[in-house]
N, CA, C and O atoms as CSV, one atom per row, in Angstrom:
chain,resi,resn,atom,element,x,y,z
A,1,MET,N,N,41.039,-0.676,17.932
A,1,MET,CA,C,41.440,-0.118,16.585
A,1,MET,C,C,41.691,1.392,16.818
A,1,MET,O,O,40.983,2.084,17.549
A,2,ILE,N,N,42.710,1.814,16.165
A,2,ILE,CA,C,43.057,3.285,16.261
A,2,ILE,C,C,42.648,3.878,14.953
A,2,ILE,O,O,42.918,3.357,13.871
A,3,ASP,N,N,41.945,5.054,15.111
A,3,ASP,CA,C,41.541,5.861,13.909
A,3,ASP,C,C,42.638,6.883,13.561
A,3,ASP,O,O,43.080,7.652,14.415
A,4,VAL,N,N,43.066,6.874,12.288
A,4,VAL,CA,C,44.106,7.696,11.838
A,4,VAL,C,C,43.642,8.356,10.599
A,4,VAL,O,O,42.858,7.763,9.858
A,5,THR,N,N,44.073,9.542,10.323
A,5,THR,CA,C,43.715,10.293,9.155
A,5,THR,C,C,44.801,10.297,8.031
A,5,THR,O,O,45.974,10.127,8.365
A,6,ALA,N,N,44.508,10.464,6.848
A,6,ALA,CA,C,45.448,10.602,5.745
A,6,ALA,C,C,45.004,11.711,4.871
A,6,ALA,O,O,43.844,11.759,4.459
A,7,ALA,N,N,45.923,12.631,4.566
A,7,ALA,CA,C,45.646,13.799,3.718
A,7,ALA,C,C,46.021,13.460,2.249
A,7,ALA,O,O,47.150,13.072,1.949
A,8,ILE,N,N,45.007,13.628,1.341
A,8,ILE,CA,C,45.292,13.411,-0.037
A,8,ILE,C,C,45.442,14.824,-0.664
A,8,ILE,O,O,44.466,15.436,-1.100
A,9,LEU,N,N,46.675,15.303,-0.690
A,9,LEU,CA,C,46.955,16.593,-1.319
A,9,LEU,C,C,47.347,16.405,-2.779
A,9,LEU,O,O,48.356,15.786,-3.118
A,10,ILE,N,N,46.523,16.955,-3.591
A,10,ILE,CA,C,46.818,16.774,-5.117
A,10,ILE,C,C,47.064,18.192,-5.651
A,10,ILE,O,O,46.279,19.107,-5.404
A,11,GLU,N,N,48.175,18.352,-6.392
A,11,GLU,CA,C,48.406,19.592,-7.175
A,11,GLU,C,C,49.074,19.241,-8.392
A,11,GLU,O,O,50.080,18.533,-8.367
A,12,ASP,N,N,48.576,19.693,-9.476
A,12,ASP,CA,C,49.166,19.479,-10.865
A,12,ASP,C,C,49.373,18.025,-11.081
A,12,ASP,O,O,50.468,17.620,-11.472
A,13,ASP,N,N,48.394,17.223,-10.852
A,13,ASP,CA,C,48.518,15.795,-11.081
A,13,ASP,C,C,49.563,15.037,-10.264
A,13,ASP,O,O,49.980,13.930,-10.606
A,14,CYS,N,N,49.971,15.691,-9.155
A,14,CYS,CA,C,50.969,15.053,-8.152
A,14,CYS,C,C,50.306,14.957,-6.833
A,14,CYS,O,O,49.452,15.774,-6.490
A,15,VAL,N,N,50.698,13.942,-6.066
A,15,VAL,CA,C,50.222,13.764,-4.692
A,15,VAL,C,C,51.309,13.854,-3.800
A,15,VAL,O,O,52.418,13.416,-4.106
A,16,PHE,N,N,51.049,14.442,-2.618
A,16,PHE,CA,C,52.092,14.610,-1.557
A,16,PHE,C,C,52.239,13.440,-0.767
A,16,PHE,O,O,51.272,12.896,-0.236
A,17,LEU,N,N,53.538,12.982,-0.653
A,17,LEU,CA,C,53.913,11.817,0.207
A,17,LEU,C,C,54.990,12.206,1.182
A,17,LEU,O,O,55.730,13.153,0.919
A,18,ALA,N,N,55.116,11.487,2.345
A,18,ALA,CA,C,56.142,11.758,3.219
A,18,ALA,C,C,56.644,10.375,3.786
A,18,ALA,O,O,55.928,9.374,3.752
A,19,ARG,N,N,57.936,10.379,4.317
A,19,ARG,CA,C,58.584,9.223,4.774
A,19,ARG,C,C,59.229,9.528,6.029
A,19,ARG,O,O,60.003,10.484,6.087
A,20,ARG,N,N,58.968,8.754,7.119
A,20,ARG,CA,C,59.554,8.919,8.430
A,20,ARG,C,C,60.788,7.999,8.533
A,20,ARG,O,O,60.934,6.999,7.831
A,21,GLU,N,N,61.645,8.413,9.449
A,21,GLU,CA,C,62.807,7.653,9.880
A,21,GLU,C,C,62.504,6.759,11.137
A,21,GLU,O,O,63.076,6.942,12.212
A,22,ASP,N,N,61.602,5.818,10.934
A,22,ASP,CA,C,61.268,5.010,12.124
A,22,ASP,C,C,61.198,3.570,11.688
A,22,ASP,O,O,61.711,3.236,10.620
A,23,ALA,N,N,60.584,2.699,12.471
A,23,ALA,CA,C,60.583,1.268,12.239
A,23,ALA,C,C,59.942,0.943,10.873
A,23,ALA,O,O,60.359,-0.054,10.284
A,24,HIS,N,N,59.029,1.643,10.351
A,24,HIS,CA,C,58.338,1.336,9.133
A,24,HIS,C,C,59.103,1.886,7.880
A,24,HIS,O,O,59.259,1.160,6.899
A,25,ARG,N,N,59.548,3.085,7.912
A,25,ARG,CA,C,60.415,3.635,6.823
A,25,ARG,C,C,59.740,3.591,5.465
A,25,ARG,O,O,60.466,3.662,4.474
A,26,GLY,N,N,58.457,3.483,5.317
A,26,GLY,CA,C,57.789,3.484,4.040
A,26,GLY,C,C,57.304,4.850,3.885
A,26,GLY,O,O,57.371,5.693,4.779
A,27,TRP,N,N,56.762,5.064,2.602
A,27,TRP,CA,C,56.143,6.332,2.177
A,27,TRP,C,C,54.645,6.318,2.660
A,27,TRP,O,O,54.024,5.259,2.756
A,28,GLU,N,N,54.129,7.467,2.940
A,28,GLU,CA,C,52.740,7.501,3.534
A,28,GLU,C,C,52.049,8.731,3.024
A,28,GLU,O,O,52.720,9.668,2.591
A,29,PHE,N,N,50.744,8.771,3.053
A,29,PHE,CA,C,50.012,9.975,2.903
A,29,PHE,C,C,50.002,10.619,4.268
A,29,PHE,O,O,49.680,9.940,5.244
A,30,PRO,N,N,50.331,11.874,4.393
A,30,PRO,CA,C,50.505,12.433,5.750
A,30,PRO,C,C,49.221,12.557,6.534
A,30,PRO,O,O,48.158,12.638,5.919
A,31,GLY,N,N,49.249,12.577,7.821
A,31,GLY,CA,C,48.075,12.701,8.652
A,31,GLY,C,C,48.469,12.235,10.014
A,31,GLY,O,O,49.644,12.369,10.355
A,32,GLY,N,N,47.562,11.677,10.856
A,32,GLY,CA,C,48.000,11.225,12.173
A,32,GLY,C,C,46.737,10.714,12.944
A,32,GLY,O,O,45.596,10.714,12.482
A,33,LYS,N,N,47.088,10.302,14.118
A,33,LYS,CA,C,46.050,9.693,15.084
A,33,LYS,C,C,45.099,10.765,15.469
A,33,LYS,O,O,45.456,11.889,15.824
A,34,ILE,N,N,43.784,10.331,15.374
A,34,ILE,CA,C,42.725,11.241,15.867
A,34,ILE,C,C,42.755,11.212,17.432
A,34,ILE,O,O,42.783,10.157,18.064
A,35,GLU,N,N,42.748,12.442,18.001
A,35,GLU,CA,C,42.756,12.519,19.499
A,35,GLU,C,C,41.335,12.431,19.923
A,35,GLU,O,O,40.421,12.689,19.140
A,36,PRO,N,N,41.122,12.037,21.260
A,36,PRO,CA,C,39.806,11.925,21.809
A,36,PRO,C,C,39.019,13.310,21.653
A,36,PRO,O,O,39.571,14.361,21.982
A,37,GLY,N,N,37.758,13.287,21.160
A,37,GLY,CA,C,36.935,14.452,20.968
A,37,GLY,C,C,37.300,15.222,19.673
A,37,GLY,O,O,36.673,16.242,19.384
A,38,GLU,N,N,38.259,14.775,18.920
A,38,GLU,CA,C,38.690,15.518,17.704
A,38,GLU,C,C,38.034,14.873,16.447
A,38,GLU,O,O,37.925,13.650,16.368
A,39,THR,N,N,37.617,15.673,15.508
A,39,THR,CA,C,37.038,15.221,14.247
A,39,THR,C,C,38.202,14.856,13.317
A,39,THR,O,O,39.320,15.332,13.518
A,40,PRO,N,N,37.958,14.038,12.326
A,40,PRO,CA,C,39.077,13.705,11.410
A,40,PRO,C,C,39.581,14.940,10.707
A,40,PRO,O,O,40.782,15.058,10.466
A,41,GLU,N,N,38.717,15.850,10.375
A,41,GLU,CA,C,39.050,17.117,9.681
A,41,GLU,C,C,39.930,17.941,10.572
A,41,GLU,O,O,40.934,18.472,10.097
A,42,ALA,N,N,39.599,18.083,11.888
A,42,ALA,CA,C,40.444,18.899,12.810
A,42,ALA,C,C,41.787,18.161,12.936
A,42,ALA,O,O,42.831,18.811,12.971
A,43,CYS,N,N,41.787,16.891,13.002
A,43,CYS,CA,C,43.035,16.120,13.110
A,43,CYS,C,C,43.932,16.443,11.935
A,43,CYS,O,O,45.110,16.722,12.155
A,44,LEU,N,N,43.459,16.423,10.715
A,44,LEU,CA,C,44.259,16.729,9.546
A,44,LEU,C,C,44.820,18.129,9.620
A,44,LEU,O,O,46.013,18.349,9.414
A,45,ARG,N,N,43.938,19.080,9.919
A,45,ARG,CA,C,44.509,20.446,10.050
A,45,ARG,C,C,45.638,20.578,11.049
A,45,ARG,O,O,46.652,21.231,10.804
A,46,ARG,N,N,45.417,19.909,12.224
A,46,ARG,CA,C,46.506,19.978,13.300
A,46,ARG,C,C,47.775,19.255,12.878
A,46,ARG,O,O,48.883,19.760,13.061
A,47,GLU,N,N,47.601,18.076,12.315
A,47,GLU,CA,C,48.794,17.321,11.975
A,47,GLU,C,C,49.573,17.951,10.872
A,47,GLU,O,O,50.801,17.933,10.960
A,48,LEU,N,N,48.995,18.510,9.839
A,48,LEU,CA,C,49.700,19.055,8.724
A,48,LEU,C,C,50.374,20.395,9.202
A,48,LEU,O,O,51.476,20.714,8.756
A,49,GLU,N,N,49.733,21.141,10.072
A,49,GLU,CA,C,50.346,22.273,10.719
A,49,GLU,C,C,51.678,21.895,11.468
A,49,GLU,O,O,52.738,22.493,11.278
A,50,GLU,N,N,51.518,20.855,12.328
A,50,GLU,CA,C,52.606,20.438,13.220
A,50,GLU,C,C,53.750,19.828,12.303
A,50,GLU,O,O,54.918,20.202,12.413
A,51,GLU,N,N,53.361,18.915,11.438
A,51,GLU,CA,C,54.356,18.097,10.801
A,51,GLU,C,C,55.003,18.842,9.573
A,51,GLU,O,O,56.160,18.578,9.245
A,52,PHE,N,N,54.245,19.781,8.891
A,52,PHE,CA,C,54.717,20.352,7.613
A,52,PHE,C,C,54.620,21.884,7.558
A,52,PHE,O,O,54.979,22.523,6.569
A,53,SER,N,N,54.114,22.443,8.674
A,53,SER,CA,C,53.953,23.904,8.718
A,53,SER,C,C,53.087,24.505,7.642
A,53,SER,O,O,53.322,25.602,7.135
A,54,ILE,N,N,52.045,23.706,7.312
A,54,ILE,CA,C,51.029,24.189,6.329
A,54,ILE,C,C,49.682,24.219,6.885
A,54,ILE,O,O,49.382,23.447,7.796
A,55,ALA,N,N,48.799,25.106,6.375
A,55,ALA,CA,C,47.421,25.068,6.738
A,55,ALA,C,C,46.629,24.554,5.482
A,55,ALA,O,O,46.866,24.885,4.320
A,56,VAL,N,N,45.632,23.675,5.916
A,56,VAL,CA,C,44.952,23.091,4.766
A,56,VAL,C,C,43.454,23.214,4.939
A,56,VAL,O,O,42.935,23.291,6.052
A,57,ASP,N,N,42.749,23.231,3.760
A,57,ASP,CA,C,41.332,23.118,3.843
A,57,ASP,C,C,40.986,21.613,3.578
A,57,ASP,O,O,41.412,21.010,2.593
A,58,VAL,N,N,40.244,21.096,4.460
A,58,VAL,CA,C,39.857,19.580,4.274
A,58,VAL,C,C,38.547,19.550,3.499
A,58,VAL,O,O,37.565,20.239,3.777
A,59,GLY,N,N,38.641,18.631,2.443
A,59,GLY,CA,C,37.533,18.478,1.554
A,59,GLY,C,C,36.785,17.202,1.844
A,59,GLY,O,O,36.498,16.893,3.001
A,60,GLU,N,N,36.464,16.451,0.795
A,60,GLU,CA,C,35.651,15.236,0.897
A,60,GLU,C,C,36.360,14.011,1.340
A,60,GLU,O,O,37.541,13.801,1.064
A,61,PHE,N,N,35.608,13.198,2.042
A,61,PHE,CA,C,36.062,11.887,2.472
A,61,PHE,C,C,36.123,10.956,1.206
A,61,PHE,O,O,35.145,10.780,0.479
A,62,ILE,N,N,37.350,10.377,1.002
A,62,ILE,CA,C,37.442,9.515,-0.246
A,62,ILE,C,C,37.566,8.064,0.042
A,62,ILE,O,O,37.503,7.286,-0.910
A,63,GLY,N,N,37.729,7.621,1.217
A,63,GLY,CA,C,37.771,6.155,1.571
A,63,GLY,C,C,38.578,5.849,2.811
A,63,GLY,O,O,39.171,6.725,3.441
A,64,GLU,N,N,38.574,4.548,3.141
A,64,GLU,CA,C,39.285,4.080,4.289
A,64,GLU,C,C,39.994,2.804,3.985
A,64,GLU,O,O,39.684,2.100,3.024
A,65,SER,N,N,40.930,2.527,4.804
A,65,SER,CA,C,41.737,1.299,4.764
A,65,SER,C,C,41.933,0.814,6.144
A,65,SER,O,O,42.368,1.573,7.010
A,66,ILE,N,N,41.618,-0.472,6.399
A,66,ILE,CA,C,41.833,-1.085,7.702
A,66,ILE,C,C,43.026,-2.029,7.610
A,66,ILE,O,O,43.084,-2.877,6.720
A,67,TYR,N,N,43.968,-1.884,8.523
A,67,TYR,CA,C,45.226,-2.762,8.444
A,67,TYR,C,C,45.750,-3.056,9.747
A,67,TYR,O,O,45.850,-2.170,10.597
A,68,ALA,N,N,46.098,-4.265,9.962
A,68,ALA,CA,C,46.625,-4.818,11.283
A,68,ALA,C,C,48.152,-4.877,11.167
A,68,ALA,O,O,48.706,-5.806,10.580
A,69,TYR,N,N,48.793,-3.913,11.712
A,69,TYR,CA,C,50.272,-3.967,11.827
A,69,TYR,C,C,50.556,-4.911,13.012
A,69,TYR,O,O,49.626,-5.261,13.738
A,70,ALA,N,N,51.829,-5.336,13.226
A,70,ALA,CA,C,52.113,-6.170,14.326
A,70,ALA,C,C,51.735,-5.582,15.691
A,70,ALA,O,O,51.264,-6.296,16.577
A,71,GLU,N,N,51.946,-4.288,15.842
A,71,GLU,CA,C,51.741,-3.667,17.114
A,71,GLU,C,C,50.357,-3.064,17.364
A,71,GLU,O,O,49.973,-2.756,18.493
A,72,ARG,N,N,49.625,-2.911,16.249
A,72,ARG,CA,C,48.276,-2.254,16.415
A,72,ARG,C,C,47.437,-2.448,15.120
A,72,ARG,O,O,47.962,-2.773,14.055
A,73,ARG,N,N,46.133,-2.234,15.266
A,73,ARG,CA,C,45.299,-2.246,14.179
A,73,ARG,C,C,44.760,-0.855,13.880
A,73,ARG,O,O,44.282,-0.196,14.803
A,74,ILE,N,N,44.808,-0.364,12.626
A,74,ILE,CA,C,44.376,0.997,12.386
A,74,ILE,C,C,43.270,1.070,11.373
A,74,ILE,O,O,43.131,0.171,10.545
A,75,ARG,N,N,42.511,2.077,11.415
A,75,ARG,CA,C,41.558,2.439,10.343
A,75,ARG,C,C,42.029,3.792,9.871
A,75,ARG,O,O,42.026,4.780,10.606
A,76,LEU,N,N,42.443,3.800,8.588
A,76,LEU,CA,C,42.983,5.002,7.978
A,76,LEU,C,C,41.903,5.561,7.119
A,76,LEU,O,O,41.384,4.934,6.196
A,77,LEU,N,N,41.574,6.842,7.490
A,77,LEU,CA,C,40.472,7.638,6.887
A,77,LEU,C,C,41.117,8.734,6.042
A,77,LEU,O,O,41.797,9.628,6.546
A,78,ALA,N,N,40.866,8.622,4.689
A,78,ALA,CA,C,41.431,9.557,3.745
A,78,ALA,C,C,40.452,10.643,3.286
A,78,ALA,O,O,39.288,10.376,2.987
A,79,TYR,N,N,40.971,11.887,3.240
A,79,TYR,CA,C,40.321,13.028,2.891
A,79,TYR,C,C,41.082,13.864,1.866
A,79,TYR,O,O,42.305,13.939,1.980
A,80,THR,N,N,40.492,14.461,0.932
A,80,THR,CA,C,41.121,15.418,0.022
A,80,THR,C,C,41.466,16.632,0.847
A,80,THR,O,O,40.695,16.999,1.733
A,81,CYS,N,N,42.563,17.257,0.601
A,81,CYS,CA,C,42.923,18.516,1.245
A,81,CYS,C,C,43.595,19.473,0.229
A,81,CYS,O,O,44.180,19.092,-0.785
A,82,CYS,N,N,43.452,20.685,0.595
A,82,CYS,CA,C,44.094,21.692,-0.302
A,82,CYS,C,C,45.022,22.607,0.522
A,82,CYS,O,O,44.581,23.226,1.490
A,83,ASN,N,N,46.145,22.678,0.182
A,83,ASN,CA,C,47.188,23.540,0.822
A,83,ASN,C,C,46.863,24.980,0.583
A,83,ASN,O,O,46.624,25.372,-0.560
A,84,ARG,N,N,46.843,25.813,1.653
A,84,ARG,CA,C,46.560,27.133,1.598
A,84,ARG,C,C,47.803,28.086,1.917
A,84,ARG,O,O,47.683,29.308,1.832
A,85,THR,N,N,48.910,27.519,2.260
A,85,THR,CA,C,49.979,28.397,2.863
A,85,THR,C,C,51.394,28.184,2.267
A,85,THR,O,O,52.361,28.599,2.906
A,86,GLY,N,N,51.555,27.605,1.165
A,86,GLY,CA,C,52.866,27.522,0.581
A,86,GLY,C,C,53.500,26.179,0.624
A,86,GLY,O,O,52.790,25.173,0.635
A,87,ASP,N,N,54.838,26.103,0.649
A,87,ASP,CA,C,55.562,24.851,0.466
A,87,ASP,C,C,55.724,24.155,1.825
A,87,ASP,O,O,56.097,24.789,2.812
A,88,PRO,N,N,55.436,22.828,1.866
A,88,PRO,CA,C,55.572,22.057,3.127
A,88,PRO,C,C,57.071,22.010,3.529
A,88,PRO,O,O,57.970,22.026,2.689
A,89,VAL,N,N,57.273,21.952,4.817
A,89,VAL,CA,C,58.596,21.757,5.457
A,89,VAL,C,C,58.510,20.511,6.239
A,89,VAL,O,O,57.526,20.315,6.953
A,90,CYS,N,N,59.529,19.600,6.152
A,90,CYS,CA,C,59.529,18.382,6.865
A,90,CYS,C,C,59.998,18.640,8.277
A,90,CYS,O,O,61.204,18.677,8.522
A,91,ASN,N,N,59.141,18.809,9.156
A,91,ASN,CA,C,59.468,18.988,10.602
A,91,ASN,C,C,59.723,17.682,11.362
A,91,ASN,O,O,60.575,17.629,12.249
A,92,VAL,N,N,59.000,16.665,11.017
A,92,VAL,CA,C,59.211,15.354,11.718
A,92,VAL,C,C,59.485,14.193,10.828
A,92,VAL,O,O,59.790,13.099,11.302
A,93,HIS,N,N,59.380,14.411,9.516
A,93,HIS,CA,C,59.693,13.338,8.511
A,93,HIS,C,C,61.113,13.549,7.987
A,93,HIS,O,O,61.690,14.637,8.006
A,94,ALA,N,N,61.628,12.391,7.511
A,94,ALA,CA,C,62.981,12.424,6.899
A,94,ALA,C,C,62.872,13.057,5.505
A,94,ALA,O,O,63.824,13.683,5.038
A,95,GLU,N,N,61.710,12.899,4.832
A,95,GLU,CA,C,61.640,13.343,3.401
A,95,GLU,C,C,60.226,13.446,3.134
A,95,GLU,O,O,59.388,12.755,3.713
A,96,CYS,N,N,59.933,14.414,2.152
A,96,CYS,CA,C,58.599,14.570,1.628
A,96,CYS,C,C,58.793,15.051,0.127
A,96,CYS,O,O,59.757,15.717,-0.250
A,97,ARG,N,N,57.800,14.645,-0.635
A,97,ARG,CA,C,57.898,15.025,-2.010
A,97,ARG,C,C,56.498,15.004,-2.740
A,97,ARG,O,O,55.564,14.332,-2.302
A,98,TRP,N,N,56.417,15.702,-3.767
A,98,TRP,CA,C,55.220,15.609,-4.717
A,98,TRP,C,C,55.518,14.570,-5.801
A,98,TRP,O,O,56.484,14.687,-6.555
A,99,VAL,N,N,54.672,13.570,-5.852
A,99,VAL,CA,C,54.848,12.416,-6.664
A,99,VAL,C,C,53.695,12.428,-7.754
A,99,VAL,O,O,52.527,12.608,-7.409
A,100,PRO,N,N,54.049,12.233,-9.064
A,100,PRO,CA,C,52.929,12.082,-10.083
A,100,PRO,C,C,52.094,10.913,-9.661
A,100,PRO,O,O,52.616,9.871,-9.266
A,101,VAL,N,N,50.738,11.090,-9.748
A,101,VAL,CA,C,49.824,10.067,-9.406
A,101,VAL,C,C,50.129,8.805,-10.147
A,101,VAL,O,O,49.999,7.727,-9.568
A,102,ALA,N,N,50.498,8.863,-11.305
A,102,ALA,CA,C,50.824,7.719,-12.106
A,102,ALA,C,C,52.021,6.928,-11.634
A,102,ALA,O,O,52.174,5.755,-11.974
A,103,ASP,N,N,52.883,7.579,-10.838
A,103,ASP,CA,C,54.123,6.940,-10.322
A,103,ASP,C,C,53.844,6.349,-8.873
A,103,ASP,O,O,54.773,5.807,-8.274
A,104,LEU,N,N,52.709,6.432,-8.355
A,104,LEU,CA,C,52.412,5.830,-7.033
A,104,LEU,C,C,52.882,4.389,-6.832
A,104,LEU,O,O,53.441,4.026,-5.797
A,105,PRO,N,N,52.615,3.539,-7.928
A,105,PRO,CA,C,52.931,2.119,-7.761
A,105,PRO,C,C,54.469,1.894,-7.580
A,105,PRO,O,O,54.854,0.846,-7.062
A,106,GLU,N,N,55.270,2.752,-7.951
A,106,GLU,CA,C,56.705,2.704,-7.799
A,106,GLU,C,C,57.257,2.951,-6.470
A,106,GLU,O,O,58.426,2.646,-6.231
A,107,TYR,N,N,56.423,3.540,-5.493
A,107,TYR,CA,C,56.856,3.885,-4.218
A,107,TYR,C,C,56.516,2.801,-3.180
A,107,TYR,O,O,55.484,2.137,-3.271
A,108,ASP,N,N,57.421,2.639,-2.183
A,108,ASP,CA,C,57.275,1.642,-1.204
A,108,ASP,C,C,56.303,2.217,-0.142
A,108,ASP,O,O,56.743,2.700,0.901
A,109,LEU,N,N,55.053,2.164,-0.399
A,109,LEU,CA,C,54.013,2.748,0.528
A,109,LEU,C,C,53.869,1.811,1.713
A,109,LEU,O,O,54.090,0.606,1.598
A,110,LEU,N,N,53.489,2.388,2.873
A,110,LEU,CA,C,53.103,1.641,4.084
A,110,LEU,C,C,51.861,0.789,3.631
A,110,LEU,O,O,51.049,1.233,2.819
A,111,PRO,N,N,51.760,-0.415,4.180
A,111,PRO,CA,C,50.572,-1.299,3.771
A,111,PRO,C,C,49.236,-0.670,3.941
A,111,PRO,O,O,48.352,-0.969,3.138
A,112,ALA,N,N,48.996,0.172,4.908
A,112,ALA,CA,C,47.695,0.760,5.063
A,112,ALA,C,C,47.335,1.724,3.990
A,112,ALA,O,O,46.167,1.939,3.666
A,113,ASP,N,N,48.434,2.339,3.408
A,113,ASP,CA,C,48.265,3.419,2.397
A,113,ASP,C,C,48.017,2.825,0.997
A,113,ASP,O,O,47.459,3.516,0.145
A,114,ILE,N,N,48.390,1.641,0.748
A,114,ILE,CA,C,48.331,0.943,-0.585
A,114,ILE,C,C,46.909,0.947,-1.176
A,114,ILE,O,O,46.726,1.277,-2.348
A,115,PRO,N,N,45.835,0.554,-0.308
A,115,PRO,CA,C,44.480,0.621,-1.001
A,115,PRO,C,C,44.068,1.993,-1.290
A,115,PRO,O,O,43.300,2.198,-2.230
A,116,LEU,N,N,44.534,3.007,-0.528
A,116,LEU,CA,C,44.190,4.466,-0.818
A,116,LEU,C,C,44.859,4.930,-2.086
A,116,LEU,O,O,44.297,5.700,-2.865
A,117,ALA,N,N,46.132,4.423,-2.289
A,117,ALA,CA,C,46.845,4.740,-3.553
A,117,ALA,C,C,46.019,4.215,-4.764
A,117,ALA,O,O,45.896,4.887,-5.788
A,118,ARG,N,N,45.495,3.070,-4.616
A,118,ARG,CA,C,44.730,2.462,-5.779
A,118,ARG,C,C,43.418,3.287,-6.012
A,118,ARG,O,O,43.015,3.460,-7.162
A,119,LEU,N,N,42.746,3.799,-4.928
A,119,LEU,CA,C,41.638,4.666,-5.120
A,119,LEU,C,C,42.037,5.974,-5.782
A,119,LEU,O,O,41.310,6.447,-6.656
A,120,ILE,N,N,43.132,6.567,-5.417
A,120,ILE,CA,C,43.623,7.728,-5.985
A,120,ILE,C,C,43.939,7.608,-7.492
A,120,ILE,O,O,43.569,8.446,-8.314
A,121,ALA,N,N,44.668,6.477,-7.797
A,121,ALA,CA,C,45.024,6.200,-9.184
A,121,ALA,C,C,43.839,6.080,-10.093
A,121,ALA,O,O,43.918,6.445,-11.266
A,122,ASN,N,N,42.725,5.567,-9.574
A,122,ASN,CA,C,41.548,5.366,-10.375
A,122,ASN,C,C,40.583,6.474,-10.468
A,122,ASN,O,O,39.508,6.330,-11.051
A,123,ARG,N,N,40.959,7.636,-9.878
A,123,ARG,CA,C,40.087,8.844,-9.875
A,123,ARG,C,C,40.567,9.810,-10.905
A,123,ARG,O,O,41.737,9.774,-11.285
A,124,THR,N,N,39.704,10.675,-11.374
A,124,THR,CA,C,40.039,11.752,-12.272
A,124,THR,C,C,40.151,13.078,-11.371
A,124,THR,O,O,39.208,13.527,-10.719
A,125,TRP,N,N,41.337,13.599,-11.423
A,125,TRP,CA,C,41.612,14.778,-10.628
A,125,TRP,C,C,41.599,15.973,-11.438
A,125,TRP,O,O,41.815,17.070,-10.923
């Protein structure tokens, strides 16, 4: 199983989503694979800097999702994050946007992200 992080960035009742141009092509909470010896928090800081040119403060752990894709099984670990450096830039994603939390069910999320979207929708931000 591969451990992967997911950043839950919430601003003004909107959550940050990104979409890659690869085999999956769905929307996701940004993050990435945890490298050997790396903490989930350090992974999120590294991935968001690399992929969106933003620095974040990582907050609380809010949940996990385990999903078996055809090519691998992942454990997606979600943490709240706060952007400290301005507007994200899509360095490796085809598109990114701020989505009202209430609109999450309308997005074609990757399967591992769907349980996290449900957790987010049921929280008070």
